[in-house]
C-alpha positions, -999 to 999 in steps of 0.1 A, spaced: -555 -394 -43 -520 -387 -46 -502 -380 -11 -471 -360 -10 -440 -376 7 -441 -345 31 -477 -354 43 -467 -393 46 -437 -385 68 -458 -362 89 -484 -388 96 -456 -414 101 -438 -391 127 -474 -384 148 -481 -423 145 -446 -428 158 -449 -403 188 -482 -417 196 -471 -454 196 -440 -443 217 -461 -425 243 -484 -455 244 -456 -478 249 -438 -456 272 -470 -454 294 -473 -491 295 -436 -496 301 -436 -469 330 -467 -487 345 -450 -522 346 -416 -509 356 -424 -479 379 -458 -479 393 -459 -518 399 -427 -514 418 -435 -483 434 -469 -495 448 -453 -525 462 -428 -502 480 -453 -477 489 -474 -504 506 -444 -514 527 -436 -480 536 -472 -474 549 -468 -506 570 -435 -492 584 -449 -458 591 -480 -473 607 -460 -495 628 -440 -465 638 -472 -446 646 -484 -473 669 -452 -473 689 -454 -435 692 -489 -437 700 -483 -464 729 -460 -440 745 -480 -410 742 -502 -401 772 -539 -401 766 -542 -363 774 -517 -357 746 -534 -375 717 -548 -344 702 -515 -328 701 -500 -360 688 -524 -360 658 -515 -324 651 -479 -332 648 -464 -316 617 -442 -345 610 -475 -365 598 -486 -339 574 -479 -364 545 -504 -391 556 -541 -396 563 -550 -416 593 -582 -431 605 -581 -448 642 -614 -469 649 -621 -486 680 -644 -516 689 -673 -492 692 -667 -479 655 -656 -445 670 -630 -429 648 -604 -404 652 -592 -389 620 -562 -369 609 -557 -355 574 -581 -353 544 -608 -379 541 -606 -411 520 -625 -398 490 -622 -426 466 -627 -454 488 -650 -458 519 -635 -480 547 -660 -508 551 -672 -522 585 -656 -556 572 -624 -538 567 -624 -525 604 -635 -560 616 -607 -577 597 -581 -554 613 -598 -556 648 -591 -594 647 -555 -589 641 -552 -591 602 -534 -566 581 -555 -547 554 -539 -536 521 -554 -522 492 -538 -551 470 -569 -569 482 -592 -546 465 -578 -535 429 -599 -504 430 -571 -480 419 -534 -479 410 -529 -444 419 -503 -442 446 -523 -414 464 -551 -439 470 -530 -468 485 -544 -477 521 -530 -501 547 -547 -512 580 -529 -523 609 -541 -537 643 -534 -518 676 -540 -528 711 -536 -506 741 -549 -508 776 -570 -539 767 -586 -518 739 -583 -530 704 -581 -505 675 -579 -506 638 -555 -480 623 -559 -472 585 -532 -449 570 -528 -436 535 -505 -411 516 -519 -375 517 -502 -358 488 -534 -358 462 -524 -322 451 -488 -328 448 -495 -361 428 -519 -342 406 -494 -317 398 -468 -341 390 -490 -358 367 -500 -325 351 -463 -319 347 -457 -349 329 -487 -343 306 -474 -309 298 -439 -324 290 -456 -349 268 -477 -324 250 -449 -301 245 -427 -331 231 -454 -336 207 -458 -301 195 -421 -291 194 -413 -324 177 -440 -319 151 -427 -285 143 -390 -296 143 -402 -325 122 -418 -303 97 -387 -283 93 -365 -313 88 -391 -329 63 -389 -298 43 -352 -301 42 -358 -336 26 -386 -329 3 -371 -298 -13 -342 -316 -30 -367 -344 -41 -389 -318 -57 -358 -303 -74 -352 -338 -86 -387 -343 -99 -386 -309 -118 -351 -319 -133 -365 -354 -142 -393 -337 -161 -370 -315 -180 -350 -344 -189 -381 -362 -202 -386 -334 -225 -351 -338 -241 -331 -310 -220 -299 -330 -212 -283 -297 -199 -300 -301 -166 -276 -300 -136 -288 -298 -99 -263 -281 -75 -260 -293 -40 -237 -297 -9 -254 -326 8 -231 -356 18 -260 -380 25 -282 -405 6 -300 -376 -11 -266 -360 -21 -256 -395 -36 -289 -395 -55 -283 -362 -68 -249 -368 -82 -261 -400 -96 -287 -379 -114 -261 -355 -126 -239 -384 -137 -270 -398 -157 -276 -365 -175 -240 -362 -185 -241 -396 -200 -275 -393 -217 -262 -358 -231 -231 -377 -243 -253 -407 -259 -275 -382 -276 -246 -363 -292 -232 -397 -304 -267 -407 -316 -270 -374 -336 -233 -379 -350 -241 -416 -357 -272 -405 -376 -253 -378 -395 -225 -401 -404 -249 -429 -415 -267 -404 -437 -233 -391 -450 -220 -425 -457 -252 -434 -475 -259 -404 -494 -225 -399 -509 -224 -432 -528 -261 -427 -537 -252 -394 -552 -224 -408 -574 -247 -437 -585 -276 -413 -594 -253 -389 -611 -235 -414 -633 -266 -435 -639 -284 -404 -654 -255 -395 -673 -254 -429 -689 -291 -429 -695 -291 -396 -712 -262 -407 -735 -240 -379 -720 -210 -402 -716 -187 -410 -744 -185 -447 -753 -149 -451 -741 -158 -436 -706 -189 -460 -702 -170 -488 -688 -150 -465 -663 -186 -449 -650 -202 -484 -647 -172 -495 -625 -177 -465 -605 -213 -475 -599 -204 -509 -591 -179 -499 -565 -204 -475 -549 -230 -501 -546 -206 -524 -530 -197 -497 -507 -233 -494 -498 -236 -531 -495 -206 -531 -470 -220 -503 -450 -251 -520 -445 -237 -552 -435 -215 -537 -409 -244 -516 -397 -265 -548 -392 -235 -566 -376 -230 -538 -352 -268 -539 -341 -266 -576 -338 -235 -574 -315 -250 -546 -296 -284 -565 -289 -263 -591 -269 -284 -616 -288 -258 -622 -314 -249 -660 -318 -219 -670 -296 -206 -705 -302 -170 -709 -287 -151 -741 -297 -114 -752 -296 -96 -743 -329 -62 -734 -344 -57 -697 -342 -25 -697 -362 -42 -715 -391 -73 -691 -389 -48 -659 -393 -29 -677 -422 -62 -683 -440 -73 -645 -435 -37 -635 -452 -42 -659 -479 -77 -647 -487 -67 -611 -487 -36 -616 -511 -52 -597 -540 -52 -566 -516 -17 -567 -503 0 -581 -534 -14 -553 -556 6 -529 -534 36 -552 -533 36 -554 -494 57 -577 -476 39 -597 -451 59 -610 -421 42 -638 -400 52 -652 -366 25 -677 -360 35 -706 -337 8 -734 -332 -18 -720 -308 -53 -735 -300 -80 -711 -285 -115 -717 -273 -135 -690 -290 -161 -681 -315 -143 -688 -347 -166 -669 -372 -164 -637 -349 -126 -637 -343 -121 -642 -381 -138 -607 -386 -116 -591 -361 -86 -604 -378 -101 -594 -416 -109 -560 -401 -75 -553 -386 -55 -568 -416 -74 -550 -442 -72 -517 -422 -33 -523 -422 -32 -528 -458 -54 -499 -466 -31 -473 -446 4 -490 -457 21 -473 -487 35 -497 -513 66 -517 -510 62 -516 -472 59 -543 -445 31 -557 -422 40 -579 -394 17 -603 -377 28 -620 -345 12 -644 -319 23 -650 -284 9 -676 -260 11 -672 -222 -1 -694 -194 -39 -682 -196 -40 -654 -224 -30 -652 -260 -16 -619 -275 -19 -611 -312 -1 -581 -329 -9 -565 -361 19 -540 -368 24 -520 -401 45 -493 -413 18 -470 -427 8 -434 -423 2 -438 -386 -24 -419 -363 -20 -387 -344 -17 -389 -307 -50 -367 -302 -70 -393 -324 -58 -423 -306 -87 -422 -278 -113 -422 -305 -100 -446 -328 -126 -473 -319 -155 -450 -320 -182 -457 -347 -177 -436 -378 -144 -420 -363 -120 -412 -391 -88 -395 -380 -81 -377 -412 -116 -376 -432 -101 -361 -463 -74 -387 -465 -96 -414 -452 -120 -413 -480 -92 -417 -505 -82 -449 -486 -118 -462 -485 -137 -476 -454 -167 -466 -435 -152 -462 -400 -170 -491 -385 -144 -520 -389 -123 -511 -356 -157 -507 -337 -168 -541 -349 -132 -556 -338 -135 -538 -306 -171 -550 -299 -162 -587 -307 -131 -587 -286 -151 -572 -256 -177 -602 -259 -146 -625 -257 -137 -610 -224 -106 -596 -241 -86 -564 -247 -76 -544 -279 -53 -516 -277 -35 -494 -303 -1 -478 -303 8 -456 -332 36 -430 -343 23 -406 -369 40 -412 -404 58 -443 -390 32 -468 -383 5 -484 -362 4 -515 -342 -27 -531 -328 -26 -557 -299 -55 -581 -290 -53 -600 -259 -77 -629 -255 -82 -656 -228 -72 -691 -241 -105 -704 -229 -141 -687 -230 -163 -694 -199 -199 -701 -212 
């Protein structure tokens, strides 16, 4: 059976109060009553001794008036002689009957204390017996506090106080527990809405405690989930568009050739388009698989020491058909540099950055690649004199499928994943990649990597 947190806290509070009361009673008993009992017995002995001194100095004919003295109203007194005759003052000893053995003990000169008989810990029932001798006559004086009514009233007062504390505390706790439970119920309701796919849930609050922190974290989570959902939808849309566009071209030109609707002199042209679009689909599939592998954090990572400058030279050489076709000037500043990193992954970064520079740099322009070595890091800069990037697009340039100018970008080729892949690989190497650009004047990509990877 499910129990609400409200009921749990109510049970917890009542249990805590009951345990506290029990411990309080035990602590009070061992600290107050034990000490008070000892002091009370000593007080009774002192009062009894004072009574004996007063009794000795009182003429026999004044004994009755002495026993009726109002100064003795807080004590009960029994005075026994050797013939077991008793003179009593105050109320009777109700909870304990003075035995003949008790009287004989005191008549022999011994002091009697209720500590010898553990019949009660009630201060109102403490008894002390003292020997008294006067006119060659021995007496046994028994004295006890005579405030049972006041003591009972005091106990009732404490019981009322404890009961009031329990009742009022329970009411106040119920109110405070409601103050705690209400925001949790709101969070539960909002969580259910979130599970249904409603990412616009937002909980307003003014709390500055742990519940407030939890609510802030929930609101932040919903914002991030909303952002991720938007990115997912855009990603699916972009992938669908990137796949559908070349498939449409391939299907259209294939049907035209199949139905002999293409002139013989145009057949080679259309076949080339089909091949190019097939390559584009293949590249898209390859990049998507690479990103998925990098995101899974299970992508192979095998760092080793190798020559970074030589690797970048090889990338430039392999890409010569691309940049020579546009008659681009490649300016290299590559001092001898060794780096400890994953050679295969970083090669992909340099290929993506270099082909990106080639793609957006007009004919007869220049691309500069520079490497700088510092104490613990290496900085690599790819700078072109191409079309540049608008300032409002710089913050999104590493997002997947993001294209600053979609109309112009399509004419340049590319699927919008190259920079995302480069950014992910650099992050895996605990490095940074930054972009600086001035529209229509050129773009500069800067990669900063640690010289050695910690494995």
